C-alpha positions in Angstrom: 169.5 -30.3 -42.4 166.2 -28.9 -41.3 167.0 -25.5 -42.7 168.2 -27.0 -45.9 165.0 -29.0 -46.2 162.9 -25.9 -45.6 164.8 -24.0 -48.3 164.0 -26.7 -50.8 167.5 -28.4 -50.8 167.0 -32.2 -51.3 167.6 -34.0 -48.0 167.8 -37.7 -47.6 164.8 -38.6 -45.4 166.5 -41.4 -43.4 169.5 -39.2 -42.6 167.2 -36.5 -41.4 165.2 -38.9 -39.2 168.4 -40.2 -37.6 169.6 -36.6 -36.9 166.2 -35.7 -35.4 166.1 -38.9 -33.2 169.6 -38.2 -31.9 168.8 -34.6 -31.2 165.6 -35.6 -29.2 167.6 -38.3 -27.3 170.2 -35.6 -26.4 167.7 -33.0 -25.2 165.8 -35.6 -23.2 169.0 -36.7 -21.5 170.0 -33.1 -20.7 166.5 -32.4 -19.2 166.7 -35.6 -17.2 170.2 -34.8 -15.9 169.0 -31.3 -14.9 166.3 -32.9 -12.8 163.3 -32.1 -14.9 160.5 -34.5 -14.0 158.5 -34.1 -17.1 160.7 -34.1 -20.2 159.8 -33.3 -23.8 161.4 -33.5 -27.2 162.5 -29.8 -27.1 160.8 -29.2 -30.4 163.8 -30.8 -32.1 161.7 -32.3 -34.8 160.4 -28.9 -36.0 162.5 -26.3 -37.7 160.3 -23.4 -36.6 156.8 -22.9 -35.2 155.8 -21.1 -38.4 156.5 -24.2 -40.5 155.1 -26.7 -38.0 151.6 -26.8 -39.4 152.8 -27.0 -43.0 155.0 -29.9 -42.2 152.4 -31.8 -40.2 149.1 -31.2 -42.1 148.0 -31.1 -45.7 146.6 -28.1 -47.5 149.0 -25.4 -46.3 151.3 -25.2 -49.3 151.7 -22.3 -51.7 153.1 -18.8 -51.4 152.3 -16.4 -48.7 150.9 -13.1 -49.9 150.7 -9.9 -47.8 147.2 -8.6 -47.1 146.0 -5.8 -49.4 147.0 -2.3 -48.3 144.2 -0.7 -46.3 143.5 3.0 -46.7 141.9 5.2 -44.2 138.2 5.8 -44.7 139.0 9.5 -44.5 141.1 9.3 -47.7 138.3 7.9 -49.8 135.7 10.2 -51.3 132.1 9.9 -50.1 129.7 8.2 -52.4 127.4 10.5 -54.5 124.5 11.8 -52.6 126.3 11.6 -49.2 128.7 14.5 -49.7 128.2 17.5 -47.5 128.2 21.0 -48.8 130.1 22.2 -45.7 132.3 20.4 -43.2 130.3 18.4 -40.6 131.4 20.6 -37.7 130.1 23.7 -39.4 126.8 22.1 -40.3 126.4 20.7 -36.7 127.0 24.1 -35.2 124.4 25.7 -37.6 121.8 23.1 -36.6 122.6 23.5 -32.9 122.2 27.3 -33.1 118.9 26.9 -34.9 117.7 24.5 -32.3 118.7 26.9 -29.4 116.9 29.8 -31.2 113.7 27.7 -31.6 113.8 26.6 -27.9 114.3 30.2 -26.6 111.4 31.4 -28.8 109.0 28.8 -27.4 107.0 30.1 -24.4 
């Protein structure tokens, strides 16, 4: 009945409440028989954790939409004015060589 309700099939609320109450009573009895000191409802009143919030609180209706596809920053072109004339490694190497030359030329 819980799955039917989640899929939008009309379910008689009283019949569902009775089913849930019976399921909770059964699981509590089983836990008690097994010697569990602190029993719980076994989550028998919720169809799934993913739908728990939606069923208990307001404002969570609507359709789920996947997040927009993210592209790597490397696949996007650089903005105008920030494009390099050469690859970064080549430019860094050129600057490093120039720096080494200027250091060796200084007395």
